[in-house]
Biopython code that builds the backbone (N, CA, C, O; Angstrom):
import numpy as np
from Bio.PDB.StructureBuilder import StructureBuilder

atoms = [
    (1, "MET", "N", (0.847, -1.181, 0.000)),
    (1, "MET", "CA", (0.000, 0.000, 0.000)),
    (1, "MET", "C", (0.895, 1.248, 0.000)),
    (1, "MET", "O", (1.856, 1.330, 0.765)),
    (2, "LEU", "N", (0.578, 2.183, -0.837)),
    (2, "LEU", "CA", (1.341, 3.426, -0.937)),
    (2, "LEU", "C", (0.916, 4.412, 0.145)),
    (2, "LEU", "O", (-0.261, 4.460, 0.501)),
    (3, "PRO", "N", (1.856, 5.204, 0.679)),
    (3, "PRO", "CA", (1.481, 6.212, 1.680)),
    (3, "PRO", "C", (0.642, 7.310, 1.045)),
    (3, "PRO", "O", (0.784, 7.619, -0.138)),
    (4, "LYS", "N", (-0.231, 7.890, 1.850)),
    (4, "LYS", "CA", (-1.057, 9.004, 1.387)),
    (4, "LYS", "C", (-0.172, 10.220, 1.160)),
    (4, "LYS", "O", (0.697, 10.508, 1.982)),
    (5, "PRO", "N", (-0.373, 10.930, 0.073)),
    (5, "PRO", "CA", (0.415, 12.150, -0.120)),
    (5, "PRO", "C", (0.015, 13.203, 0.903)),
    (5, "PRO", "O", (-1.155, 13.320, 1.267)),
    (6, "SER", "N", (0.981, 13.952, 1.354)),
    (6, "SER", "CA", (0.731, 15.005, 2.332)),
    (6, "SER", "C", (0.024, 16.174, 1.668)),
    (6, "SER", "O", (0.327, 16.529, 0.529)),
    (7, "LYS", "N", (-0.915, 16.768, 2.384)),
    (7, "LYS", "CA", (-1.604, 17.955, 1.881)),
    (7, "LYS", "C", (-0.793, 19.219, 2.143)),
    (7, "LYS", "O", (-1.088, 20.286, 1.605)),
    (8, "VAL", "N", (0.224, 19.078, 2.971)),
    (8, "VAL", "CA", (1.068, 20.223, 3.310)),
    (8, "VAL", "C", (2.244, 20.262, 2.340)),
    (8, "VAL", "O", (3.002, 19.296, 2.251)),
    (9, "PRO", "N", (2.405, 21.366, 1.612)),
    (9, "PRO", "CA", (3.540, 21.434, 0.692)),
    (9, "PRO", "C", (4.855, 21.490, 1.462)),
    (9, "PRO", "O", (4.903, 22.031, 2.566)),
    (10, "PRO", "N", (5.917, 20.938, 0.892)),
    (10, "PRO", "CA", (7.202, 20.985, 1.587)),
    (10, "PRO", "C", (7.670, 22.428, 1.770)),
    (10, "PRO", "O", (7.424, 23.288, 0.924)),
    (11, "ARG", "N", (8.343, 22.672, 2.883)),
    (11, "ARG", "CA", (8.870, 24.011, 3.162)),
    (11, "ARG", "C", (10.077, 24.274, 2.271)),
    (11, "ARG", "O", (10.859, 23.371, 1.974)),
    (12, "SER", "N", (10.207, 25.499, 1.862)),
    (12, "SER", "CA", (11.344, 25.861, 1.022)),
    (12, "SER", "C", (12.275, 26.784, 1.790)),
    (12, "SER", "O", (11.936, 27.276, 2.866)),
    (13, "GLU", "N", (13.428, 27.007, 1.234)),
    (13, "GLU", "CA", (14.376, 27.935, 1.848)),
    (13, "GLU", "C", (13.799, 29.350, 1.876)),
    (13, "GLU", "O", (14.174, 30.157, 2.728)),
    (14, "ALA", "N", (12.896, 29.651, 0.955)),
    (14, "ALA", "CA", (12.281, 30.978, 0.917)),
    (14, "ALA", "C", (11.426, 31.219, 2.162)),
    (14, "ALA", "O", (11.117, 32.365, 2.489)),
    (15, "ASP", "N", (11.044, 30.146, 2.855)),
    (15, "ASP", "CA", (10.229, 30.253, 4.053)),
    (15, "ASP", "C", (11.054, 30.659, 5.275)),
    (15, "ASP", "O", (10.495, 31.023, 6.309)),
    (16, "GLU", "N", (12.367, 30.598, 5.159)),
    (16, "GLU", "CA", (13.252, 30.948, 6.265)),
    (16, "GLU", "C", (13.449, 32.462, 6.337)),
    (16, "GLU", "O", (13.707, 33.101, 5.317)),
    (17, "PRO", "N", (13.329, 33.035, 7.527)),
    (17, "PRO", "CA", (13.557, 34.478, 7.678)),
    (17, "PRO", "C", (15.008, 34.854, 7.374)),
    (17, "PRO", "O", (15.930, 34.074, 7.612)),
    (18, "THR", "N", (15.186, 36.048, 6.851)),
    (18, "THR", "CA", (16.531, 36.546, 6.578)),
    (18, "THR", "C", (17.235, 36.847, 7.897)),
    (18, "THR", "O", (16.601, 36.876, 8.952)),
    (19, "GLY", "N", (18.529, 37.067, 7.837)),
    (19, "GLY", "CA", (19.311, 37.341, 9.043)),
    (19, "GLY", "C", (18.791, 38.511, 9.841)),
    (19, "GLY", "O", (18.735, 38.453, 11.070)),
    (20, "LYS", "N", (18.408, 39.579, 9.153)),
    (20, "LYS", "CA", (17.911, 40.783, 9.830)),
    (20, "LYS", "C", (16.579, 40.494, 10.536)),
    (20, "LYS", "O", (16.373, 40.896, 11.681)),
    (21, "VAL", "N", (15.691, 39.799, 9.844)),
    (21, "VAL", "CA", (14.392, 39.455, 10.419)),
    (21, "VAL", "C", (14.585, 38.478, 11.579)),
    (21, "VAL", "O", (13.931, 38.593, 12.616)),
    (22, "ARG", "N", (15.482, 37.526, 11.393)),
    (22, "ARG", "CA", (15.784, 36.547, 12.440)),
    (22, "ARG", "C", (16.251, 37.253, 13.702)),
    (22, "ARG", "O", (15.763, 36.948, 14.790)),
    (23, "GLN", "N", (17.179, 38.184, 13.583)),
    (23, "GLN", "CA", (17.693, 38.904, 14.752)),
    (23, "GLN", "C", (16.602, 39.731, 15.418)),
    (23, "GLN", "O", (16.560, 39.830, 16.644)),
    (24, "ARG", "N", (15.722, 40.324, 14.624)),
    (24, "ARG", "CA", (14.617, 41.113, 15.186)),
    (24, "ARG", "C", (13.658, 40.209, 15.968)),
    (24, "ARG", "O", (13.211, 40.574, 17.055)),
    (25, "LEU", "N", (13.341, 39.034, 15.418)),
    (25, "LEU", "CA", (12.461, 38.088, 16.110)),
    (25, "LEU", "C", (13.069, 37.647, 17.439)),
    (25, "LEU", "O", (12.384, 37.608, 18.461)),
    (26, "ILE", "N", (14.353, 37.317, 17.417)),
    (26, "ILE", "CA", (15.032, 36.866, 18.629)),
    (26, "ILE", "C", (15.060, 37.979, 19.672)),
    (26, "ILE", "O", (14.762, 37.739, 20.842)),
    (27, "LYS", "N", (15.415, 39.188, 19.259)),
    (27, "LYS", "CA", (15.503, 40.314, 20.197)),
    (27, "LYS", "C", (14.144, 40.603, 20.833)),
    (27, "LYS", "O", (14.053, 40.815, 22.043)),
    (28, "ARG", "N", (13.093, 40.611, 20.017)),
    (28, "ARG", "CA", (11.755, 40.880, 20.553)),
    (28, "ARG", "C", (11.311, 39.773, 21.503)),
    (28, "ARG", "O", (10.670, 40.047, 22.517)),
    (29, "TYR", "N", (11.645, 38.524, 21.182)),
    (29, "TYR", "CA", (11.301, 37.398, 22.059)),
    (29, "TYR", "C", (12.035, 37.541, 23.392)),
    (29, "TYR", "O", (11.446, 37.336, 24.453)),
    (30, "GLU", "N", (13.308, 37.887, 23.338)),
    (30, "GLU", "CA", (14.088, 38.077, 24.561)),
    (30, "GLU", "C", (13.583, 39.253, 25.385)),
    (30, "GLU", "O", (13.792, 39.299, 26.597)),
    (31, "ASN", "N", (12.914, 40.209, 24.729)),
    (31, "ASN", "CA", (12.350, 41.367, 25.434)),
    (31, "ASN", "C", (10.939, 41.117, 25.940)),
    (31, "ASN", "O", (10.300, 42.025, 26.470)),
    (32, "GLY", "N", (10.439, 39.873, 25.779)),
    (32, "GLY", "CA", (9.167, 39.518, 26.395)),
    (32, "GLY", "C", (7.991, 39.298, 25.477)),
    (32, "GLY", "O", (6.927, 38.900, 25.953)),
    (33, "VAL", "N", (8.124, 39.534, 24.183)),
    (33, "VAL", "CA", (7.013, 39.292, 23.264)),
    (33, "VAL", "C", (6.835, 37.782, 23.135)),
    (33, "VAL", "O", (7.816, 37.046, 23.029)),
    (34, "SER", "N", (5.584, 37.320, 23.143)),
    (34, "SER", "CA", (5.329, 35.877, 23.098)),
    (34, "SER", "C", (5.648, 35.294, 21.728)),
    (34, "SER", "O", (5.611, 35.991, 20.714)),
    (35, "ARG", "N", (5.962, 34.001, 21.719)),
    (35, "ARG", "CA", (6.185, 33.299, 20.454)),
    (35, "ARG", "C", (4.932, 33.359, 19.610)),
    (35, "ARG", "O", (5.003, 33.537, 18.394)),
    (36, "TYR", "N", (3.786, 33.210, 20.246)),
    (36, "TYR", "CA", (2.517, 33.235, 19.526)),
    (36, "TYR", "C", (2.337, 34.560, 18.781)),
    (36, "TYR", "O", (1.986, 34.573, 17.601)),
    (37, "ALA", "N", (2.577, 35.662, 19.473)),
    (37, "ALA", "CA", (2.414, 36.983, 18.855)),
    (37, "ALA", "C", (3.427, 37.189, 17.731)),
    (37, "ALA", "O", (3.084, 37.717, 16.674)),
    (38, "LEU", "N", (4.665, 36.777, 17.956)),
    (38, "LEU", "CA", (5.699, 36.934, 16.928)),
    (38, "LEU", "C", (5.387, 36.108, 15.687)),
    (38, "LEU", "O", (5.571, 36.574, 14.563)),
    (39, "ALA", "N", (4.915, 34.884, 15.893)),
    (39, "ALA", "CA", (4.628, 33.993, 14.761)),
    (39, "ALA", "C", (3.440, 34.481, 13.948)),
    (39, "ALA", "O", (3.418, 34.320, 12.727)),
    (40, "ARG", "N", (2.456, 35.072, 14.605)),
    (40, "ARG", "CA", (1.244, 35.520, 13.918)),
    (40, "ARG", "C", (1.497, 36.697, 12.967)),
    (40, "ARG", "O", (0.805, 36.839, 11.959)),
    (41, "GLU", "N", (2.472, 37.526, 13.282)),
    (41, "GLU", "CA", (2.745, 38.694, 12.440)),
    (41, "GLU", "C", (2.995, 38.322, 10.979)),
    (41, "GLU", "O", (2.370, 38.901, 10.091)),
    (42, "PRO", "N", (3.904, 37.359, 10.703)),
    (42, "PRO", "CA", (4.092, 36.980, 9.299)),
    (42, "PRO", "C", (3.131, 35.886, 8.840)),
    (42, "PRO", "O", (3.249, 35.397, 7.716)),
    (43, "GLY", "N", (2.177, 35.494, 9.695)),
    (43, "GLY", "CA", (1.185, 34.506, 9.306)),
    (43, "GLY", "C", (1.609, 33.069, 9.505)),
    (43, "GLY", "O", (1.174, 32.187, 8.766)),
    (44, "HIS", "N", (2.453, 32.819, 10.494)),
    (44, "HIS", "CA", (2.898, 31.465, 10.797)),
    (44, "HIS", "C", (2.296, 31.003, 12.117)),
    (44, "HIS", "O", (1.531, 31.727, 12.754)),
    (45, "THR", "N", (2.650, 29.802, 12.512)),
    (45, "THR", "CA", (2.161, 29.258, 13.779)),
    (45, "THR", "C", (3.247, 29.343, 14.842)),
    (45, "THR", "O", (4.423, 29.557, 14.549)),
    (46, "ASP", "N", (2.816, 29.171, 16.078)),
    (46, "ASP", "CA", (3.750, 29.138, 17.198)),
    (46, "ASP", "C", (4.754, 27.993, 17.007)),
    (46, "ASP", "O", (5.940, 28.144, 17.301)),
    (47, "GLN", "N", (4.273, 26.858, 16.517)),
    (47, "GLN", "CA", (5.156, 25.709, 16.304)),
    (47, "GLN", "C", (6.214, 26.027, 15.249)),
    (47, "GLN", "O", (7.365, 25.615, 15.393)),
    (48, "TRP", "N", (5.850, 26.745, 14.203)),
    (48, "TRP", "CA", (6.798, 27.138, 13.155)),
    (48, "TRP", "C", (7.947, 27.934, 13.785)),
    (48, "TRP", "O", (9.118, 27.687, 13.496)),
    (49, "LEU", "N", (7.593, 28.889, 14.647)),
    (49, "LEU", "CA", (8.620, 29.723, 15.275)),
    (49, "LEU", "C", (9.418, 28.934, 16.312)),
    (49, "LEU", "O", (10.621, 29.149, 16.459)),
    (50, "ARG", "N", (8.770, 28.036, 17.020)),
    (50, "ARG", "CA", (9.476, 27.218, 18.012)),
    (50, "ARG", "C", (10.564, 26.377, 17.341)),
    (50, "ARG", "O", (11.671, 26.254, 17.865)),
    (51, "VAL", "N", (10.247, 25.807, 16.191)),
    (51, "VAL", "CA", (11.232, 25.002, 15.447)),
    (51, "VAL", "C", (12.410, 25.875, 15.025)),
    (51, "VAL", "O", (13.562, 25.461, 15.158)),
    (52, "ARG", "N", (12.136, 27.077, 14.517)),
    (52, "ARG", "CA", (13.219, 27.979, 14.098)),
    (52, "ARG", "C", (14.061, 28.403, 15.288)),
    (52, "ARG", "O", (15.289, 28.419, 15.202)),
    (53, "PHE", "N", (13.415, 28.750, 16.405)),
    (53, "PHE", "CA", (14.177, 29.148, 17.585)),
    (53, "PHE", "C", (15.089, 28.012, 18.036)),
    (53, "PHE", "O", (16.244, 28.252, 18.387)),
    (54, "ALA", "N", (14.592, 26.793, 18.031)),
    (54, "ALA", "CA", (15.423, 25.648, 18.414)),
    (54, "ALA", "C", (16.599, 25.508, 17.451)),
    (54, "ALA", "O", (17.722, 25.240, 17.877)),
    (55, "ARG", "N", (16.349, 25.685, 16.176)),
    (55, "ARG", "CA", (17.398, 25.587, 15.160)),
    (55, "ARG", "C", (18.436, 26.685, 15.347)),
    (55, "ARG", "O", (19.624, 26.463, 15.114)),
    (56, "TRP", "N", (17.997, 27.867, 15.764)),
    (56, "TRP", "CA", (18.899, 29.017, 15.927)),
    (56, "TRP", "C", (19.558, 29.050, 17.298)),
    (56, "TRP", "O", (20.382, 29.925, 17.562)),
    (57, "GLY", "N", (19.212, 28.116, 18.173)),
    (57, "GLY", "CA", (19.831, 28.063, 19.490)),
    (57, "GLY", "C", (19.217, 29.008, 20.513)),
    (57, "GLY", "O", (19.858, 29.329, 21.514)),
    (58, "VAL", "N", (17.999, 29.456, 20.284)),
    (58, "VAL", "CA", (17.328, 30.353, 21.225)),
    (58, "VAL", "C", (16.719, 29.519, 22.343)),
    (58, "VAL", "O", (16.036, 28.527, 22.087)),
    (59, "GLN", "N", (16.967, 29.921, 23.574)),
    (59, "GLN", "CA", (16.403, 29.224, 24.738)),
    (59, "GLN", "C", (14.914, 29.533, 24.812)),
    (59, "GLN", "O", (14.520, 30.693, 24.938)),
    (60, "ILE", "N", (14.088, 28.492, 24.734)),
    (60, "ILE", "CA", (12.639, 28.670, 24.816)),
    (60, "ILE", "C", (12.269, 28.831, 26.290)),
    (60, "ILE", "O", (12.640, 28.004, 27.123)),
    (61, "ARG", "N", (11.541, 29.894, 26.602)),
    (61, "ARG", "CA", (11.178, 30.134, 27.993)),
    (61, "ARG", "C", (9.863, 29.432, 28.329)),
    (61, "ARG", "O", (9.011, 29.202, 27.471)),
    (62, "GLY", "N", (9.738, 29.110, 29.590)),
    (62, "GLY", "CA", (8.516, 28.493, 30.086)),
    (62, "GLY", "C", (7.522, 29.557, 30.519)),
    (62, "GLY", "O", (7.798, 30.753, 30.430)),
    (63, "ARG", "N", (6.373, 29.114, 30.985)),
    (63, "ARG", "CA", (5.331, 30.052, 31.404)),
    (63, "ARG", "C", (5.778, 30.918, 32.579)),
    (63, "ARG", "O", (5.481, 32.112, 32.624)),
    (64, "SER", "N", (6.487, 30.321, 33.519)),
    (64, "SER", "CA", (6.922, 31.078, 34.695)),
    (64, "SER", "C", (7.849, 32.222, 34.305)),
    (64, "SER", "O", (7.707, 33.344, 34.793)),
    (65, "GLU", "N", (8.787, 31.932, 33.434)),
    (65, "GLU", "CA", (9.717, 32.967, 33.005)),
    (65, "GLU", "C", (9.001, 34.065, 32.218)),
    (65, "GLU", "O", (9.294, 35.249, 32.384)),
    (66, "ALA", "N", (8.070, 33.668, 31.370)),
    (66, "ALA", "CA", (7.302, 34.648, 30.601)),
    (66, "ALA", "C", (6.508, 35.558, 31.538)),
    (66, "ALA", "O", (6.430, 36.768, 31.326)),
    (67, "GLN", "N", (5.924, 34.963, 32.571)),
    (67, "GLN", "CA", (5.163, 35.753, 33.540)),
    (67, "GLN", "C", (6.071, 36.721, 34.301)),
    (67, "GLN", "O", (5.688, 37.865, 34.544)),
    (68, "ARG", "N", (7.270, 36.270, 34.678)),
    (68, "ARG", "CA", (8.227, 37.158, 35.365)),
    (68, "ARG", "C", (8.589, 38.356, 34.494)),
    (68, "ARG", "O", (8.683, 39.481, 34.984)),
    (69, "ILE", "N", (8.791, 38.112, 33.204)),
    (69, "ILE", "CA", (9.120, 39.210, 32.285)),
    (69, "ILE", "C", (7.971, 40.208, 32.230)),
    (69, "ILE", "O", (8.192, 41.418, 32.283)),
    (70, "ARG", "N", (6.731, 39.697, 32.124)),
    (70, "ARG", "CA", (5.566, 40.596, 32.069)),
    (70, "ARG", "C", (5.446, 41.427, 33.337)),
    (70, "ARG", "O", (5.184, 42.627, 33.271)),
    (71, "TRP", "N", (5.637, 40.795, 34.496)),
    (71, "TRP", "CA", (5.543, 41.531, 35.751)),
    (71, "TRP", "C", (6.643, 42.565, 35.876)),
    (71, "TRP", "O", (6.400, 43.673, 36.354)),
    (72, "ALA", "N", (7.855, 42.219, 35.452)),
    (72, "ALA", "CA", (8.970, 43.166, 35.515)),
    (72, "ALA", "C", (8.699, 44.372, 34.625)),
    (72, "ALA", "O", (8.958, 45.510, 35.015)),
    (73, "GLN", "N", (8.177, 44.121, 33.431)),
    (73, "GLN", "CA", (7.875, 45.233, 32.525)),
    (73, "GLN", "C", (6.747, 46.091, 33.080)),
    (73, "GLN", "O", (6.773, 47.314, 32.943)),
    (74, "HIS", "N", (5.765, 45.465, 33.701)),
    (74, "HIS", "CA", (4.649, 46.211, 34.267)),
    (74, "HIS", "C", (5.102, 47.078, 35.435)),
    (74, "HIS", "O", (4.646, 48.212, 35.577)),
    (75, "SER", "N", (5.990, 46.556, 36.267)),
    (75, "SER", "CA", (6.450, 47.334, 37.425)),
    (75, "SER", "C", (7.376, 48.479, 37.000)),
    (75, "SER", "O", (7.464, 49.496, 37.688)),
    (76, "GLU", "N", (8.067, 48.310, 35.862)),
    (76, "GLU", "CA", (8.914, 49.390, 35.345)),
    (76, "GLU", "C", (8.069, 50.516, 34.757)),
    (76, "GLU", "O", (8.465, 51.681, 34.810)),
    (77, "ASN", "N", (6.915, 50.179, 34.201)),
    (77, "ASN", "CA", (6.060, 51.149, 33.535)),
    (77, "ASN", "C", (4.605, 50.901, 33.956)),
    (77, "ASN", "O", (3.822, 50.372, 33.168)),
    (78, "PRO", "N", (4.230, 51.279, 35.197)),
    (78, "PRO", "CA", (2.897, 50.964, 35.707)),
    (78, "PRO", "C", (1.753, 51.667, 34.973)),
    (78, "PRO", "O", (0.605, 51.233, 35.070)),
    (79, "ALA", "N", (2.046, 52.740, 34.245)),
    (79, "ALA", "CA", (0.983, 53.461, 33.536)),
    (79, "ALA", "C", (0.556, 52.741, 32.261)),
    (79, "ALA", "O", (-0.492, 53.069, 31.705)),
    (80, "ALA", "N", (1.326, 51.779, 31.784)),
    (80, "ALA", "CA", (1.000, 51.086, 30.524)),
    (80, "ALA", "C", (-0.087, 50.077, 30.689)),
    (80, "ALA", "O", (-0.468, 49.418, 29.722)),
]
sb = StructureBuilder()
sb.init_structure("model")
sb.init_model(0)
sb.init_chain("A")
sb.init_seg("    ")
for serial, (resi, resn, name, xyz) in enumerate(atoms, 1):
    if name == "N":
        sb.init_residue(resn, " ", resi, " ")
    sb.init_atom(name, np.array(xyz, "f"), 0.0, 1.0, " ", f" {name:<3s}", serial, name[0])
structure = sb.get_structure()
């Protein structure tokens, strides 16, 4: 029996962010922007960005760390 063809087209190199975009994504993530929010901007999924971050050596933060970043930013700028 032959395997079913995938409905998802294979990813191409054109799907990879350029160096400048990559650095901007990493910097914004390190500054507290969620993976979900970053991935949605260019129309990708959180999983798409998680795979790229792992490939680029970016440490994926857990919920606790993300919450600490949000609280730190809020206490620095309480009017926001």
